[in-house]
C-alpha positions in Angstrom: 36.0 -6.7 1.0 35.9 -9.0 4.0 33.6 -8.1 6.9 34.0 -10.0 10.1 30.6 -9.6 11.8 29.8 -10.2 15.4 26.5 -11.0 17.2 24.4 -14.0 18.1 20.9 -12.4 17.5 19.3 -10.4 14.8 19.5 -7.2 16.9 23.2 -7.9 17.8 24.2 -8.4 14.1 22.2 -5.4 13.1 23.8 -3.3 15.8 27.3 -4.3 14.7 26.6 -3.4 11.1 24.9 -0.1 12.1 28.0 0.9 14.1 30.3 0.3 11.2 28.0 2.2 8.8 27.7 5.2 11.1 31.4 5.3 11.6 32.0 5.3 7.9 33.8 2.0 7.9 31.2 0.7 5.4 30.6 3.2 2.6 27.4 3.5 0.4 27.4 0.7 -2.1 29.5 -1.7 -0.1 28.1 -5.2 -0.5 27.2 -7.1 2.7 28.2 -10.8 3.0 25.7 -13.3 1.8 23.2 -14.5 4.4 24.4 -18.1 4.2 28.0 -17.1 4.8 27.2 -14.9 7.8 25.0 -17.6 9.3 27.9 -20.1 8.9 30.5 -17.8 10.3 28.5 -16.9 13.4 26.8 -20.2 14.0 23.3 -18.8 13.8 20.2 -19.7 11.8 19.9 -18.1 8.4 16.6 -16.5 9.4 18.4 -14.6 12.1 20.7 -13.0 9.5 17.7 -12.3 7.3 16.0 -10.5 10.2 19.1 -8.5 10.9 19.4 -7.3 7.3 15.7 -6.5 7.3 16.0 -4.3 10.4 18.7 -2.4 8.7 16.7 -2.1 5.5 13.7 -0.7 7.3 16.0 1.9 9.0 17.2 2.9 5.5 20.8 1.8 6.1 21.0 -1.0 3.5 19.0 -1.9 0.4 18.3 -5.3 -1.1 19.0 -5.6 -4.8 17.7 -9.1 -5.5 20.4 -11.1 -7.2 22.7 -8.2 -6.6 22.7 -8.9 -2.9 22.3 -6.4 -0.1 24.4 -3.2 0.0 24.9 -0.2 2.2 22.4 2.4 1.1 23.1 5.8 -0.1 20.9 7.6 2.5 19.3 10.0 0.2 16.2 11.5 1.9 12.8 10.8 0.4 11.9 13.7 -1.9 9.4 16.2 -0.4 7.0 18.8 -1.6 7.8 22.4 -2.1 10.0 24.8 -4.1 13.5 23.7 -5.0 16.0 25.9 -3.3 18.7 27.9 -5.1 17.4 27.7 -8.7 16.9 30.3 -11.3 14.5 28.1 -13.2 10.7 28.4 -13.2 9.6 25.7 -10.8 6.5 23.9 -11.9 6.9 20.8 -9.7 6.2 22.3 -6.3 2.9 20.7 -5.3 1.9 24.0 -3.6 -1.5 25.7 -3.5 -1.7 29.2 -5.1 -0.8 31.6 -2.3 -3.2 34.2 -3.8 -6.0 31.8 -3.0 -5.2 31.2 0.6 -7.5 33.1 2.9 -6.1 36.2 4.7 -6.2 35.2 8.5 -5.7 38.7 9.9 -9.3 39.5 10.9 -10.0 36.0 12.1 -6.8 35.9 14.2 -7.9 38.9 16.1 -11.0 37.0 17.2 -9.1 33.8 18.1 -6.9 34.8 21.0 -7.6 34.1 24.7 -5.3 32.6 27.3 -5.3 28.8 27.6 -3.8 27.2 30.7 -2.5 23.8 31.6 -5.2 21.2 32.2 -7.8 22.6 29.7 -9.3 20.2 27.1 -6.8 19.6 24.3 -9.5 20.1 21.6 -11.4 23.4 21.3 -15.1 22.6 21.9 -16.2 24.7 19.0 -13.8 23.1 16.5 -14.7 19.7 17.8 -18.4 20.3 17.3 -17.9 21.6 13.7 -15.5 18.9 12.8 -17.8 16.1 14.0 -20.5 17.3 11.6 -17.9 17.7 8.8 -16.0 14.4 9.2 -18.8 11.8 9.5 -19.8 11.2 5.9 -20.6 7.5 5.6 -19.7 6.9 9.2 -21.9 6.2 12.2 -21.7 9.4 14.3 -22.1 7.7 17.6 -18.9 5.7 17.0 -16.8 8.7 15.9 -14.1 10.4 18.1 -12.4 13.6 17.0 -8.7 14.3 17.4 -6.7 17.4 16.3 -3.1 17.0 15.2 -0.3 19.2 13.8 -1.1 18.2 10.2 -1.9 15.0 8.3 1.6 13.6 8.5 1.6 14.1 12.2 -1.7 12.2 12.4 -0.4 9.3 10.2 2.8 9.0 12.3 0.8 8.9 15.5 -1.8 6.5 14.1 0.9 4.0 13.0 2.9 4.4 16.2 0.0 3.5 18.4 -1.0 0.5 16.3 2.2 -1.0 14.9 5.6 -2.3 15.9 8.8 -1.7 14.0 9.1 -3.9 10.9 5.3 -4.3 10.6 4.0 -4.0 7.0 1.9 -1.0 5.8 0.0 -0.9 2.5 0.8 2.2 0.5 -0.6 3.3 -2.9 1.9 3.0 -5.8 2.7 5.7 -6.9 2.6 7.1 -3.4 2.2 10.5 -1.7 5.8 11.4 -0.7 5.0 12.4 2.9 3.3 9.1 3.6 6.2 7.2 2.2 8.7 9.2 4.3 6.6 8.6 7.4 6.5 4.9 6.9 10.2 4.6 6.2 11.3 6.7 9.1 9.0 4.8 11.4 10.8 1.6 10.5 7.8 0.0 8.9 7.8 -2.1 5.7 6.0 -0.4 2.8 4.0 -2.8 0.6 3.0 -1.4 -2.8 -0.6 -1.4 -3.9 -1.0 -0.4 -7.5 -3.2 2.7 -8.4 -5.1 3.0 -11.6 -7.6 5.6 -12.9 -10.1 4.6 -10.2 -7.6 4.7 -7.3 -6.3 1.8 -5.2 -6.8 -1.5 -7.0 -8.7 -4.4 -5.5 -6.1 -7.1 -6.5 -3.3 -4.9 -5.1 -5.1 -4.5 -1.8 -5.9 -8.2 -1.6 -2.3 -9.2 -2.2 -1.1 -6.7 0.4 -3.4 -8.1 3.0 -2.3 -11.6 2.1 1.2 -10.4 2.7 0.3 -9.5 6.2 0.0 -5.7 6.2 -1.3 -4.4 9.5 -2.3 -0.9 8.2 -3.6 0.5 4.9 -3.2 4.1 3.9 -5.6 5.1 1.1 -6.3 8.5 -0.6 -10.0 8.3 -1.5 -9.9 11.3 -3.8 -7.4 13.6 -5.4 -4.7 11.0 -5.1 -1.2 12.6 -5.1 0.4 12.3 -7.6 -2.0 10.9 -10.2 -5.2 12.8 -9.3 -7.3 9.6 -9.2 -10.4 9.4 -7.0 -12.1 6.2 -5.9 -15.3 5.4 -7.9 -18.3 4.1 -5.9 -17.9 0.6 -7.3 -14.2 0.5 -6.6 -14.7 1.7 -3.0 -17.4 -1.0 -2.4 -15.1 -3.7 -3.8 -12.3 -2.5 -1.5 -14.6 -2.5 1.5 -15.6 -6.1 0.6 -11.9 -7.1 0.7 -11.3 -5.3 4.0 -14.3 -6.9 5.6 -12.3 -10.1 6.0 -9.6 -8.1 7.9 -11.6 -6.1 10.5 -8.6 -5.4 12.8 -6.3 -4.0 10.1 -6.0 -0.2 10.7 -7.5 1.6 7.7 -6.4 5.2 7.3 -8.2 7.5 4.8 -6.1 10.5 3.9 -8.8 12.9 2.5 -6.3 15.7 2.1 -8.1 17.7 -0.6 -11.6 17.6 1.1 -13.2 21.1 0.7 -11.4 21.6 -2.6 -12.2 18.3 -4.2 -14.5 18.1 -7.2 -15.1 14.4 -6.7 -17.5 12.8 -4.2 -16.1 10.9 -1.3 -16.4 7.1 -1.6 -15.1 5.6 1.6 -13.4 2.3 2.1 -14.2 2.3 5.8 -17.0 -0.3 6.1 -19.2 -1.1 9.1 -17.2 -4.2 10.0 -13.9 -2.3 10.3 -12.8 -2.1 13.9 -9.7 0.1 13.5 -10.0 3.1 11.2 -9.3 6.8 10.9 -10.2 9.5 8.4 -7.8 12.5 8.2 -8.6 15.9 6.7 -5.8 18.5 6.6 -6.3 22.2 6.3 -3.1 22.8 4.4 -4.5 22.8 0.8 -7.2 25.4 1.4 -6.0 27.4 4.5 -2.3 27.1 3.6 0.6 24.7 4.5 1.6 26.8 7.5 -1.7 26.1 9.2 -0.2 22.8 10.2 -3.5 21.4 11.5 -5.5 18.3 10.7 -8.7 16.8 12.1 -9.0 13.0 12.5 -12.2 11.1 13.0 -11.6 7.6 14.3 -13.0 4.7 16.3 -12.8 5.1 20.1 -9.9 2.7 20.6 -7.8 4.4 17.9 -8.7 7.8 19.3 -7.5 6.6 22.8 -4.2 5.6 21.3 -3.8 9.0 19.7 -4.8 10.8 22.9 -1.9 9.2 24.8 0.5 11.6 23.1 -1.9 14.6 23.1 -2.1 15.7 26.7 -3.1 19.1 28.3 0.3 19.9 29.5 2.8 18.9 26.8 1.7 18.2 23.3 -1.7 19.7 22.4 -2.2 21.7 19.2 -2.3 25.5 19.9 -5.8 26.6 20.8 -5.1 29.9 18.9 -4.5 27.8 15.8 -7.6 25.7 16.5 -9.9 28.7 17.0 -8.4 30.5 14.0 -9.2 27.4 11.9 -12.7 27.4 13.1 -13.2 31.1 12.5 -12.0 30.7 8.9 -13.9 27.5 7.9 -17.2 28.9 9.3 -16.8 32.3 7.6 -19.1 32.5 4.5 -16.7 34.7 2.6 -13.8 32.4 3.2 -15.9 29.4 2.2 -16.8 31.1 -1.0 -13.1 31.8 -1.6 -12.3 28.1 -1.1 -15.0 27.1 -3.5 -13.6 29.6 -6.1 -10.1 28.2 -5.6 -11.4 24.7 -6.2 -13.0 25.7 -9.4 -9.8 27.5 -10.4 -7.6 24.5 -9.8 -9.9 22.2 -11.7 -10.3 24.6 -14.7 -6.6 25.4 -15.0 -5.5 21.7 -14.8 -8.2 20.7 -17.3 -7.1 23.4 -19.7 -3.4 22.4 -19.5 -4.3 18.7 -19.9 -6.3 19.6 -23.0 -3.3 21.6 -24.4 -0.9 18.7 -23.9 -3.4 16.4 -25.6 -3.6 18.7 -28.6 0.2 18.6 -28.7 0.4 14.8 -28.9 0.6 14.0 -25.2 -2.7 12.6 -24.1 -3.3 13.7 -20.6 -6.3 13.5 -18.3 -6.8 16.0 -15.5 -7.8 14.3 -12.3 -8.6 15.9 -9.0 -6.1 17.9 -6.9 -3.4 20.5 -7.3 -1.3 18.6 -9.8 -1.3 17.0 -13.3 0.1 13.5 -13.9 1.6 13.5 -17.4 2.5 10.2 -19.2 5.4 10.5 -21.5 6.5 8.5 -24.6 10.2 8.9 -23.8 12.2 8.6 -20.5 11.3 11.4 -18.0 14.9 12.2 -17.3 15.5 13.3 -20.9 12.4 15.5 -20.9 13.5 17.0 -17.6 16.9 17.9 -18.9 15.6 19.5 -22.1 13.1 21.5 -20.1 15.8 22.7 -17.8 17.6 24.0 -20.9 14.4 25.9 -21.7 14.1 27.4 -18.3 11.7 25.0 -16.5 12.2 22.9 -13.4 9.8 19.9 -13.4 9.3 16.9 -11.2 9.8 13.4 -12.6 7.4 10.6 -11.5 10.1 8.1 -10.4 10.4 9.2 -6.8 6.7 8.6 -6.2 6.9 4.9 -7.0 7.7 2.1 -4.5 7.9 -0.6 -7.1 10.4 1.0 -9.5 9.8 -1.6 -12.2 6.3 -0.1 -12.6 7.6 3.5 -12.7 7.2 4.1 -16.4 7.8 7.7 -17.6 5.8 10.5 -16.0 5.9 14.1 -15.0 4.0 15.6 -12.1 3.3 19.2 -12.8 1.9 22.1 -10.7 0.6 24.6 -13.3 -2.5 26.2 -11.8 -0.7 29.5 -11.1 0.7 30.0 -14.6 -0.8 32.7 -16.8 -2.0 31.8 -20.2 1.1 32.8 -22.1 3.4 30.9 -19.7 1.2 27.9 -19.8 1.2 27.8 -23.6 5.0 28.1 -23.6 5.4 25.3 -21.1 3.0 23.0 -23.0 5.0 23.7 -26.3 8.3 23.1 -24.6 7.1 19.8 -23.0 5.9 18.6 -26.4 9.2 19.4 -28.0 11.1 17.7 -25.2 8.9 14.6 -25.5 9.3 14.6 -29.3 5.7 15.1 -30.2 6.2 18.5 -31.7 9.1 20.0 -33.6 11.0 23.0 -32.2 9.5 26.3 -33.1 6.0 25.0 -33.5 3.3 26.6 -31.3 0.1 25.0 -30.1 -1.9 28.2 -29.5 -3.4 29.8 -26.4 -4.5 27.9 -23.3 -7.9 29.0 -21.9 -9.8 27.5 -19.0 
């Protein structure tokens, strides 16, 4: 198919192609002309065409396939957490907390309402005071500013927007938290994969990303989603040493599991870092609908965040802020959060042990989910489990570098009763070929 492009600049060429794609003139899978050919036809430098194609790739309109050239992308949205709609299968891939372990907000809500008018401070003073004490582990308190946003993804989006320009590179863990990947892609930034192992983000991976010119790093210090890995003290120290040579790279710690985590926090934010932020969301222990996160950051980064949080347009509801404060300072609620943390850890450990007994060695990390390595392709396991009444989530969508994807399942099993958990473990073992059909591996007990 011949495509006669127009434009004398990267933005002009990209705009021409964007228009054709949006009008349906170029369908998903359509190959774009080679860079050299476009440069010759338009009389421009090859780098101009490369930049145009890169703009489109960052917008998700095209995808580079190496020797296969660049093609119009199938604009499939990044997978997200939550229940799959319209299925009769038992969904064990949701990534959700147990609703029975989310605190009842009714009594606290009654104490949280008072009129708030335009011009009042955007952060509730009581919440700010509590958050400052909670957020400053391994940080110098005098250098910390507190910001409240509508969840962790909102915080990450605002942090990147105030520090980066379109097409800037961002280091992401690989495999990666789906929401972070979605935020980076929709913001028009370039995701650079940093491999994750059992101790979290790897030192060599981070060093390579920094050498590639990333301007921001997003790291999950504990309860990494999807693998459950948490940074060890030694790994965190080594990462800080690497970052010390790049003090103006924005370092974002997404400590999403915080109060529920069974692992200690080992921070990668060192004293030399000039641009940094630590985010803690309330969604795992107060429920996803809380939609509130607290960010601790350096003053300059906080000022950038504050530009879009003003007392007349975009502040986070003070009712929600005071409700959050009332819950997290309630002794009974905190006891319930601690009980939930023990429950998640125990149920995941029990299920990992059950899979290991059935020939599928699995280690329970921290967090809501289990990351299960498979000896066969995940797609075949998923299909067999669907025939057995289960809906599971494959590991592939979590990987940026698909060549490293391997075969994994990410399971959310903490709310299964013992009988259902045993049945699922048996079915996974049969689907993976480590146990014959009809065999049973026994009860699962925390």
